[in-house]
N, C-alpha and C positions, 0 to 999 in steps of 0.2 A: 167573202166574208176571213176570218181572222184564217192562221191557220191551226189546224192542230196544235195544244197548245200553245196557245196564244190568245191575248184576250184584245180587246177592241180599244180599251183608254191606258193609258200607261203607268206602269204604278212607279210615283217617285219622288222620296221626303226629303226633308233637309236637314237637318240638326245648325243649330246656332250659335252661333260662334261663341257664345257663353257657355255649352258646354260641353265636357271632354268628351272629344269624337269616337275613341273608340271605345271607352268603358260603354256608353250609351250605346253604341251600335253593339257591346256584346252582350249589353242587357237584355235591348230587343231580340236577339239571336238565342238569347236562355228561355224569355218569357213566353215566346212563341209569337210576337208582335211581328217576325216579319220570312216569309214575306211579303203577310196583308196582316191585320192588325185582326187579334183576338183568335187567332188560332191557337192549338196548343203546344203544350210544353215540348222538344223536341224529345226522342229518345238520345241519348248518347252514343247509339250504333247507327242511332242515321243521319247523328247530325258530320260523319266522320261522308257521308256521297254529298255532303253539300259545299257549291263551288261560290270562293269570297273571289272577288276581283279587289286589289287596292292601289295606287298609286307608285308605293314603293317595298324592296324589300323589307328597309328595320320597319316602315308602317307593318308591315306581311305579321313580323317577329316580334311588336308590338300587341296586336290584336289577339294575336294564341296567347300571350303571357295575359291577359285583357278578360280574354276568353274562361282560364281556367282559374283568376281569380275570383270574377263575379260566380264562379260555379262553385266558389270556398274547397277547390280540390289542390293538389298538390301538382298532379298531375292527371292526363287523365284522354280523349278520344275527340280531336282539331276537325275543323273541317281544312277539307281542300285553299289552303292561302295562297293566291297567284297576285304576284305584283303585275298593271298591266304596265306598266313601264317599261321594264325587260325582260316582254316575251321573249320566248324561246324555244327550244324543240319540241317542247312536249303541248303544247299549242298546235303542232307541226303536226304531229303527231296524236294530236286530239281533232283534227281538219285531217288528216290521212287517213283515219277509221272513220269516218265517214261520209268517205268516198271526195274527200274533196280535191280541184286538182293542183290547192299550193301543197302538197305535199314533194308539185316536182318543179319549187320555186330550184333555183340554183341560189348555193351559198354567199353569204352578206360581203363584202370588198371591205377586206383591214382596216384603222382609218387610215395608219399611217402608210400602206400601200398608196393608196385612195389619195393620199395626200402625196408621196410620190409621184405620183401616175399625172396626178395636175400639176406641178411644177413641170414636171418637163412639157408638158404641154404650155405649163407660161416661156417656159423659155426656150425653146420650139418654134413659138410665136413671134416671142421675140429675135432669132434672126433672123426669121425671114420676112421683117415688117422696123427696118432701122429706118423708113420716114417718121414712123413716133418717137418724141422723147420718152413717153413712157416705155419706150422699146430699149434705149438707152438706157433711162434707169437700174431696168430690171438687169442685164446685158452686166452695168458692172459696178452694182451695188451689192453686198455680197449678204445671202440671204433671201435678197427679195422672192422670189420666185418662190419659197418653200412658205415665204410667209405670206406672200398672198396666196399660195394653195388653201392655206389654211381656213383665208378665209371667204376665198370661193367654195372648199367644200361646205360651209356657214349657211352660204346662197343659195345652193346644190340642196340641202338639208327641206330648209325651208320649203323648196318648191319639191321635193321627193313629199313629207309633207302634207302636200292643202294640191299632191298630186296634177301638179302641174308640170306639163312634160317643158324639156329642155331646150328643144326650137324653138318652144315662145322668146326664149331669149334673145334668140340672134336677129329678131321681127320686133327687138325694142324700138333702135333707130327708126326709124318708120312711124313712132310719134311724135315726134320733135325735129325737124331738121337741122333748129338754128342753137347748133351744141358748142359748149365750148373743146377745145381739141382735145381737152383730156379725156371728158366724159365721148365723145369717137372714139379717139382710144381703148376705152374701159371698151362699148360695144363691141368693135370691130375684133380686141380680143377672147370677152362673150360669146358674139357668133363663133369663132374656131375652137373654141372650147365643148361647147353645142354642139358641134360638124363631127368635133373628133372621138368627143367622153364616151359618148352612149357604144360606138362601133368597140371599141379598144376596151369597153365592160367585158360586153359579148361575144367577145376574139377569147378575151380570159376566166369565160365561165362563171363568173362574179356578177351581181348588182348591188343597188348601192342598199347601205346596213337600216336608212330609214323606210327605205321603200320597199324593202325584203318584210321590217315589220309592218308596218300598213297593210300589206298583205296579208301577213297571217291574222293580228288583227279581223281583219276581213276577213276571212278563211274559216274567225271564232263567231265571226257575226251569222257565216251562213250556214253555219255547221248550229247554231243554235237555232236558224230562223227551218229548219230543215229537220234537224231532227234535234227537236227539246227534249233537254233532260227532263227528266219525271222526281229529282232532286229539284230544293229552291236553288238558281244564282243569284249571288248578289253581287253588284259592284258599287261600292262607296271611296267617297273620299276623293274621288278625279276632277278637276275642272274643264277634262276633253279639251284640251289646249293642244294638241291632234285629229285631224276631222276622223281619221281611221279611229280612232278611243270611241269619240262620237256618235260615233257610224252604231262601234258596238255596246254604244249604254240605250243607245234608242232601240235596239233588239233586245239587247237585255231589261228594258223594261217594259215592255211587251210582250214579255212569256207569262203562260200559264204561271209559273214559279218563281217569276224572276221581279228584280227590283234595283232600283239605281236609290243612292243612299249619295245627296250635293252636300256637301259643306260651306255652311252660309249666304244659301240663298236670299234674301232681303224678299222674303215675302211683303212684307205689310209698304213694301214702299210705295209712292204714290207712282201712279201713270205716266206723268208729264214729267219725274226722276228720270222714271224707267224707260222712257220714249227718250230725255236728250243726252241716255249713258255715250259716255267719250271714252275713246279705246283708253284712256289712263288711270278710269274708274276702275275697285275692286269689285263691280259688280255685271261690269262689260264681260268678260271672257262666260259668269251666271249665262248671262243675256241670249250670247252668243251658243251658249252649248243648249239649249235649251227650242232654239231655232234650229239648232242639225238636229233634235232626235225630234222636232214638232212634237213639241209639247208646251204648253199656254203655264202661265203662270200659277197661273186660279189651278190646275190640275197637280201640285208641288203638296207634302202633303206636311204637316212639320213629325218628328220617326217619332212613333205610342213609345209613351215610356221617360222624354226626356226630360222633363219636369225634375222626375227625381233626382236627372242632376246640376238643373240648374243654379247657377253664379250670382252672377249679376247683369238682368234683364236688358236694365237701366242702362246702363254699359253700351250695350246692344247697339243701345239707340241714339248715346252721346257718339260713340265710330259714327254708323249712318248719320249722325245729325252732319256730323262734323266736313265727313265726304261726300257729301251730298256736291252733285253737278254741279259746275260753276254758273250753265244757265241758269242754275236755280236757288240760288244761294240766296237770294232775296228775300227768299223766305225765313233765311235763320231770326230776321228779326223778330218775328211773328211767335217762332220757336222756343225765342233764348225771355218772352215777356210770357207765354201764358207753359210754355213746361222748363222754366227755372228750375221750379226744384227736383226734376227728373236728371236734368241736366247735369243738378249737383251730387246726385247720389248719385249717380254714373260714372263722377271723377273720385268716389271714392275709391279705399286701394288701386289709384294709377298718379302717379309720382314719373314726375321726370325733372331727372340731372343735368344740370350744364353745365358739363367743367370746362375750363378755359385754355385744354390742352389734351391732347390725345393721352396722352403718359396719364394724367391725373381723372377720365374717363375710366382708363381701362385698371385700376386701382379702386377705384370708389367701386366700379362693376366685383374684381374680389374681392370686395371686402362685402357687399353681399351677400357673396357665395360662401365666403366665411361664415357670417353668422349664423345660416342658416343648418349648417352643420352645426348649433349650439342646437339644436330641435329635434328631438329625435321624430322620427322616417320621417321629415319635412326634404324637398328635393327643389330642385332647383335649378331652368337651366337657360343657359344666353341663347339668345339666338339675333345674330348677327354674316349680313354677307360679307366685312370689314373683315379679310384674315389677318391681317396685321394686328387690328382691336384682337381678335381672336388670341394669335400670338400673347400679345403684351398680355392680359389677361391671363394668361396660365401660365408664362413667366411669372405675373405678381403671382398668383397662389402659391410659387414654388417657397417662397420666400418662408411658406409655413407646411411645408412638405404634402404640399394640397395635391396629388394628380388624378388629372381632370381624364374625363370620356371623349373626347374633340373628333368630330364625327368626321370632320375631314382633312382629319390627320396632318401631316407632313411634307411640305413639298418637296420632293426624292432629290431637290439640284440646292434643300437648305441641309440637305442627313450631313453626316457627316466624310461618306464614302463621294454624294453630292459631290459638296464641296471640293473636294482632292480632286475630282473629277474635273473639274474646274479650276484651278492653280496647277495642275500640271498644264494643261491645255492652255493656257498665259504662257508658261514659262517655254512650254516650247513653241507656240508664235512668235517670242520676244530672245530665240533663241538662248534660254536664261540668264538673262540678262539681273544685276545684284539684284533688283523689290523683284522681282514677278519668282526668281529662287531663294530669295531670302523668304518668301509667304510660304513657301512649298514642301521648303525644310522644318520649318514650323507648325509643320504639318500632323498629325499624331501616325499618320500611315506610312508617313512618308521613314522606310525603313529601310532601301537600301540591303537589302540581305542582314541588317548588324543589330543592335539588344538599342532599345529608343534612346539608354541613357548614353549609350558614345550615341549614336544620332543626333543626340541634342545638345550634346557635348561637341561635339563639331561643328552643329550648324553652327552656334554659337559663335566659336573661333573661328570662323571662315569668312562669317559674315567684319569679325570686327578686324582682322588678320587682308582680310581678301577683298569681299563684296563692297565693304564702303571705303576704302579707300578706291581703290579702279578708280579710271577716269575713262579708259582704254579700253571697255569688255573684247575680248578677242572673241568672245562665241565659248556652250559653252564645251567643245569637243578639248580646245587647247586649256580648260580650267587646269590641270594637274600638273602642264606647264606652267601656270598664271602663279601655281599653290610655291612649286618651287625660286620659280621670279620673285615671289612674295618673302617667302622666307628666309633669303640670301636679300635681300632694301634693307626689314625688317632690321638684322643685324647689322649692316652700314652705316643705313640711317640715325641719325640723333633727330630731328623730327619727329620718329613714327608715333603714334599713340603708346602712351605709358604700356598700354591693354593691352597692345600684340607686340613690345616688348616681352611683357609678362610672359607669353608663350613658353614652353619647356621643347627640350627636345620630342619629349615623348607624346603633345599634344600635335608638335605639327605631323604626327607623322600617326597620326588619326586624323592628320586634316585633310594630309592626301590622301590615304585610306579611301573618308567620305569622295573627295575628287575622282579619283578613279572611278569608284560606283556610280554616279552623277555622272559620269560623260557614259560609260559603257552603256549604262539605261537610254540618256535623255534624246544623243547625240541624233538616231536615226530618224528618232520624232519629228524628231529637232526639224532637221535636214528637212525635210515631208513638209510640216508645218510648215514654212516657212517659203513655200512657193505662192504664186499669185497665177498662174493657171489653173484650170480645172482638174482634178480627181479623183479617180474612179472613190464611191461615199462610201463602199466598202471598203475599200485598201487603208482609207482613213481612222472610220472608224474603229475597226480592229488593234492597227497600230494605236489607239489611244488609249484601248479597252486593256490590250499583251501589256502596255510599257505602263501604265498603273496598275498592274497586276504584280509585273515583273519590281516595280518599289515596294510594293505596299506586302511585299512577302520580309518575314521575319528570318532572324539569324539559324533558325530551325528549316526553316524549306516553308513553310507557314504560308497560305495569303490569307492574308487580312481585309481585301476588298471586301470579300462575301459573305463576310460573319454580320451576325444579326441578324433584325426584322429591316432596317437599313439592307445590312446589304445583298437579306436577299433581294431584298426589292429592288435593287440595279442588276443583280441578276436579271431578272424576269424582264427589265425593264431594257437594259443588253439584248437580251434573246428574243426579243420580241422586234427591236429596231435589225439585228444583223438577221432574220427573218425575214424584211423584205426591204434588207439593204441594195439587195439586187436590182428592182427599181428606182432607186433615185435616180437622178442625171448628176451628171459629175461635176464638182461644184468643187469651188477652191474653200483651201484651209479658213479662210475668214466667216468664209460663206455654213461653211460644217460646224464653225463652231456660234457662228447666229442662229444654226436650230437645231442644237444638240443643249445647247445649257437653258433653253426655254422649254423642250421635249420634257426635259427633267424634271421642272420645275411643273408640270400640267401634271403629273402622274405625282397621287398620295402615298403615302407609308402611314401604311395603318396599324396601328401593336391588333398584333393575334389575337391576346386577351385584353379587352377594352377591359380599362380602372375601373371598377367596382366599387361605385359608388352614388350617393345621392346629386353628386354636381355631373355636370351636360356641356357642350356647346355644339350647339350645329348650327347649319348653316338653312336657308330659307328653303332648299326641300328638302333637307332631314326632316326640317323642326315640324313640316303637315303633318295636321292628325295627333301628334305627342299633345302634353299635358302634362306641370308642375304646378307645385303648390306658389312655388313661386317664378317668375316667365319673365326675364330681362331681355327688353329687344333694344340692345347696342348700338351704335356706326351709326343714328337715324339725324345721317346731314347730307346736303344735296350733293348725287353726284356718287354717293356711296349706294343709302336708301331714304328713298328710290335711285336708281342707275341714272349715267348722262342715259339719255335717246339717242345715243347712236347712229351714225349710218354706214353702211360695210360700203367699201370702196365703190361699188359695183354698181345699183342701184339709186338709186332717188325716188323722193317717198311718190309726187305723178308715177314713176313708172311701176312700184310695187305695191299702187294701189290701180292700174290700170290689169296688173296681171294677176289680183287678186291675192296678193302675201300680206302677209301683217306689217301693222308700220312699226317703227321701235315703242309711238305706245305705246303696244300691247303688250311687250314686257314690264312697264310701269303698273297694267291695272294686274298682273301677275304678282310681283313683290307688293302692290300698294293691298292684295286680296291677304298676305299672308301676314300682315302689318298689322288690315283688320280685324285675321281671325285670332293672330293674337292676343292681342291689346286688348280682349274681354275677355281675361281670366280673371282669379279672383285675384290674386296679389299682381301687379304689371308693372316693371320700375322702365322707366323711357331713354335713354340716357346718350347725349350729341355733345361735340366738341367745339370749341368758337376758334381752335386751333389747328390744324394738320399738319404734318411738318410743315411749320416753323410756316405755316401759309393760312388766312383767316375764311373761315370756313363757317357757311350759312346753314341752319337747321334745315330741317327735312321740311318738306307743303305742309303734308299731315300735322307738324307740331304748330305750327302757323294758323291753320286752320281748326287746330281743337283749345290754342290757347285765342286764339278772335270770338269763339264762341263761345266759351265762357268767362271765357271776357262781360261780354254781352249780357248773359247770365247772370255777372252780379256772383261770380267766382277766378275772378281774375289770377288768386293765388292757389285758386284750387289742386296744381301740379304741385306746386312746390313744397316739398320735405320740412314735415316741421321740426325742429330743435327738439329735443337732443338725437332722434332719429335723421342723422343726414347724412348719407354719405362720401357727399362732397365734404363735409367738415373733419367725415374721418380719416381718407386722405390727406388731404391737406394737413392734419395735424399729426399723422399714423408716421413722419422722418423728422418731428423737429423736436429740438433737444428737452429738457424735461425741465431746464431753467434756463432765462434769456443769457444770449451769450452775451461772455464778458471781455471787455476790451482785454488783451493778449498783452506782451513784456515781446519784445524781440528778442533774437535767442540772444544769448551772449555767451558763447563753448571758449574755454576758458583751458586750453591740454595743458596738461605736464611739461616742463622748463623742458625734459629730454624730448620733448614731441614737435617742440618749438624748433624751425632751419635759424642753424647760424651762419647759414649759407644761402645768401640773394643775388637773383640775375640785377641787371642792372632795368635791364626793362621789367621787372616784377616789381621795382621798389614803388612804381607811379599807381600800383594797382593794391600796397598798401597804404598806400597812403591817402587812395580815394576810398579805396573798397576792402576793406581789412577782409569784410566776414568773405569775398570770392578770393582771397588771396590764399585765406584757408583755409575752404575748400578744397581748393587746388592743391594746394602745398604743403600743408598737415593731411590732413583728409589724400588729398593725392585722387581726387575728379574728375574729372578729365573728359568734355564733349567727344561722345564718339563725331565723327566727320557724316553729313547727311548720308539720304540712303534714296538713290543716286547722287553720287558724286558732280554736284553743279558749280557750277559758274558764279561764285557769289563773290564778295569784296576782297573774303579775305584768299577765297584761289587767283584770283585775280590776283591782285598784293606780291605773297609770293611765288607765282610764274614772272614779274615783271621787279622784281626784286634776284628773281634768282637770272632771267636772264640777261642782266646788268652784270651780277657778279661776276656771270664762263667767260662776260666781253672784259669784267678786265684782270680776270684771271691771265688770260690768252693777250693780250696789252698792259701791260703794266706798267712801262716802258714812257713805250713814242704810240699813237695812231696807228693806222695800219691803213695804207689807200680801202675807197670805197668804206670809208669806217660808217656812214650810216647805213648800208647797206649788210654790214656784217653785224649791227648793234639790233634793228632792226629780224634781220635772220637768229638772231640770241633769242632773243624779244618769245618769237615767233615760237620757235621751237622747245622755246620752258614752258608756251599757253599749252603746243598740243601733247605735251608729257602730263596733261592735266584735267585738259579737258575733248572728249572724242567728237560732242558734235562740229559740224567741218558752220555752222552759220555763224556762231558767236567766234569763232575763229579768220571769217571776213567780216567779221564784224568791225575786231579790232586792229585788225590788218593796218589799215586808213590811221590808226590811234598810236599804233603801233614807229606807222613812218613818220610821224607829223615828230614825236617822241623823238624817234630816231634824231633828227633834226637839229631840235632845239636842243636835247642834253650832246650832242657833237659839237654844233655850236657852244657852248658854253665849257665843252671841254677840250678845246681849245685851249677857251683862253687860263684853267685851271691847273692845264699844266706847264707854262709856262712859270719854272724857276723848280717845277717835282720831278724830285730823283727815283722815284720807284712808286707804287699807288699799294697800298695794304684794301683786298676785298673778303667778308666776314669774316675775319681773324679776332683769333680769340682771345681774351687776357681778364688774369682775373691779380687783386688781392688784397691783403689782409689788414684787418683794421680793427678797435676795440670798442668794443657796445656794451657799455656798465661793463662787468668784470670777467666778460667773456671774451674772448677771440674772436671773431666773422672773418667771413669770406664772404669778400664782391666782383662777382667775373660776369663777364659783358665777349658777345661778339658784333662786333662794330662792325657798320653797313661798307666804309670805306677812312682806310686812313691816308690821305696822300706826308708823303715823308719828303718835310721838304727839303731844295738843298744846305736853307743855312741855318741847319739841323734844328729845326722848330717845326710840327708837323699840323695838318690840314683838318676836324672830323667834321666828315657827313652821313647823318643818316637819310632813307629814301623814304620818306610817308608818303601812299597814294589815297589817304584819306586828308583832312586837315591835321598838318601839326600842334603841339601841345601850346600851350602859352608860354611864349619866350622870359617874361616876369616872373621868378622864383614866388611875389608874393600874391598872384595870380591868380582865379581859381582855375580849375584844370592844368594848372603847370606840374610837368613832370621831369622827373631828375635827372634820365638815362643820359642824357646827349654829356650830360653838362659830371654825372659820374664817370665814363665813357675816357674821361679828356681826366678826370682825376688817376683810374689806370693808370692811362698814361702818363702824366707826370711823374708817377710812382714805379716806371719801368714795368708795368706788370702783362702792356705786348711784348709777350720774345720778340717780338720778328722787326717791333719799332724800336726797341731800346728806352732807354727815361730819355724822352723829351717836352722842351714846351708847347706848349698852343698854341698856333699862332690865329688860326679860325677853327669857328663851331657854328655851323647851317643846319638846318634843316631844310631838303628838298622834296617839292611836291610833285611828282613826276602823275599825271593823266591821261597825258596827248587827247587830250580834250581841246578848249580855250579859254587862255590857253595853256598851252601841250607844259609847260611846266611856271615854278616859281622859286623861288631862291627866298627865306627866312635866314637870316646870317641872327646868331646869338649875341653879339659882341661889339658890331659897329657904330652903334647908336653911343653919342657922349653920354650920355648916362650909365649907361652898360657898364660892370665891372668888368676887368680881363678877366678872361680864361682860368686863369688860375685859378681868383679872390673866387668865380662863380664855383671853380671844382673841391676849393676845399669848402668853403658853403655846405655843397652839397654832401659833398662825405662827413663835415661836422653832422649835421641833420638827419643823414640817418644814420649813423650811429646816436644821436638820442632812441630815433623813429624803432627800430631795432631793439635796445636798451631796453625800451619800452614793451615791446611785445612779448622779449623774451620773462621777462615777469610773465612768471604761473597767473598771478594772477587779473592780467589784462587780459580782457574779453577779448576780442574780435566780433565791433557791434558791428552789422550789416548796417548800409546806409537806408537814409526816408527812401528814399527816393533815386529812381534810373537805380544801377550801380548795373553788375555784373549782369548782362543776360542766361549769360549757362547756367546761372545758383540761386535768383532771386527765386526762384520756383523751392526750394532744397532749404530757403530763410522765411519761408511765406509771408513775406515780405505784405500780402494782402490780409495776413489776419491783424496787422497791427499796426501797417501803412501811416493811416491817420491818426495814431494814436504817437504825441511827443513824447519819451521817453527823455526819463532827467541824465542821462548817462551823456555822455560827449562819442562823439562818433566814433572820437580817433583821440590819441593818445596828446 
């Protein structure tokens, strides 16, 4: 016989997916239909004693609002609404008041404390089991033990939810002997954990959170059975995926004053379909719940009063037919023929947007949500498990200054202080190397006790003058000394970037001040974080947080790290991690970083006051039982919704099945149930993308089923939006120009005469001749590309190093070659490269090239030095000449001038790339060497005097095969003598420069190619396919 307060038959209802769950539930309560139909309306004073269990706190708040709305009151007495998925000490008190022994339960172990505990066990196992490759991976992979601890914790939760003792895991290896080695190692580790973990928990006086939650729920169930309350007890909206929850629901359903309301049970599903349900089906969870509750499907009734809220009954039929079990899909044909009209009616108000990209999908969703705001009182909810899509939609809405309630919040790692901590960790790990330090200094929290404007100015100048040019980074502790060294170099070296040259003394002092602050703040943390041996976790964490707080302190001494909602979230996370850091195993800094930032990413920051509005973004859990006038189901792609059925790294499917643990497909079934419930609304938009993150993506299997069913029913286009109400067209047109694009003309800058330089270097004449716009950008606008960050071994850096090495050798030995000349030249080349490249690998690579080049060059040097009085290296010269009506100056720095004993000279120009064309009439000709000859003939090189030029040559130097090549300019029979070449080049320069001194002459960009540094400035892509009427050069 049932105990007092219980009845033999369970009282279970269901609410169909097309009925708004919470409003219908609230209406049934107020109309007296619960816990059993036909009752009297409850008195407001009575309702305060009712107990209602819902799946989540959000649903509990929403039901409270629905009760007030359905009652027509702005305020009133509410029932006691408790979240089933978040049981707490109230349930413990509820049980202990009735004498239940569960009040003696130990407190739960905190998630982080458990993770650290498991990581320590994994590390201990790896130390003592070096015969397994897995142990070697755990010992030598940063963060591997902590990463495995997270997945192991999820497995323990599964076991606790299923009431499976952990020692069952230690016997899994007995199921099959022929396992691969990595599986055997995994099972050995599981057996070790199963033996050690329970004892550790007991000694700590803790128990697993999932196990404790289950005990609390069972305690509530026992209390209800033994001491049933006089007031109604209602459980609504739960799918009972946890065994303890299912037990409680079964007890509530049998209370004399109790009932259970299930979400979207398919009461009309045929018996064959019901028996064929697989784990991935949306009704599989309902079937398991009913079996656990001991309830037959025919005992479940429709919630009284639901018809008042019914919206789309044919939609429910369409969705259930589309989600039919695979074994019975042969009935689709009959359903499509006999019920074609009903299926087509079911598709009314259901739309599908297939966007070509994630970007357009997000924009189309944002436009749909924006449209709702044009309709008074209308609401819209985006439901998606895809956080990237949710953020993209939120960003799109920001263009209209629309704030939206995003229930998932923002990952702490992506907030301003979270990003700052990440940049600080990277800078410390790399000893403040230029790329990481520049990124840190650009962050708004990087203050170092200074005003932000001063930090921004000093950081920009530090990057230009120090971080970008420096090759051999000395470490963060030496930054102040490096700044002083660079200050002297910038003053001394004519090749320094003009932006560095422009820094004045006051700005240098500001840079030095910032450098001192950086070194003082970062040195200790950097020394700690560059270690490779394990370090106490708490020490690493405190160093990280204390350094961050010091750097993020403003000029008034106020710490900025903890400000705002994100700062408060970081403070809470830091407090939580520090509270359990003592239990963490010693880790390397790399392992600490591998743990810390994913941990921050898993902690959301939610606004204290959500945006008050009619738009919302919900995840799948938050969206359960909620409703809106327009529902958007976003991210319906395979691998997103539904998710990938991944196995954990511990147990395979057969092992899980043997132990009675749910397979991965069970979670796909839950996601399918969420989809089927949400897609039954009055107006539903489903979206997917053809490409995600530049990769092809497949639409969800549920969409494919819907399309196949509707196609069979003769409604292939039923889900397609009908123009002009097509959000995808809106999204594509949103940023389109108002008029068709028109071809544009190339830029034609024509600066006034006083801005046109009357001084030109011989090395720049080729640029003016072949790329006038590039010349204009550099020498009129004075724009110069900054060095790469970090400074790498580019062809330019290599060429500069080879020139510098040869120059140093020639200056040391201007008349005769030394003993071991090849060795001396190679040493100069290697020293010049070492000054510019810190990495040893490229220096070793080029050592062999330098050896070959030294051998080849010294062999030629012995020939060249015959009859040479003296060699001038990198010598300066200039001359004046007339260009139009103005006197102009031509300057040059010659790579090498050999002063011959007969009073003549030989000119050489070293090239690490291909030399220019030798013929003045050929394309690609550069008059640099001919103009240097003109300066020499006119006596413009002071150290050489006025001399005739006997030879001119390009010397290609690579160190490859061959190591070098000589290309003389005046040895061919048809070549004019050097004097004639020099005179012709000087005359051509006078005409060229004279033309560009005319204020009416534009500096045209070239059609194709040209100087890479300025192509974007000339907007070449906008006009390069349009032939201008003007010539490129005068």
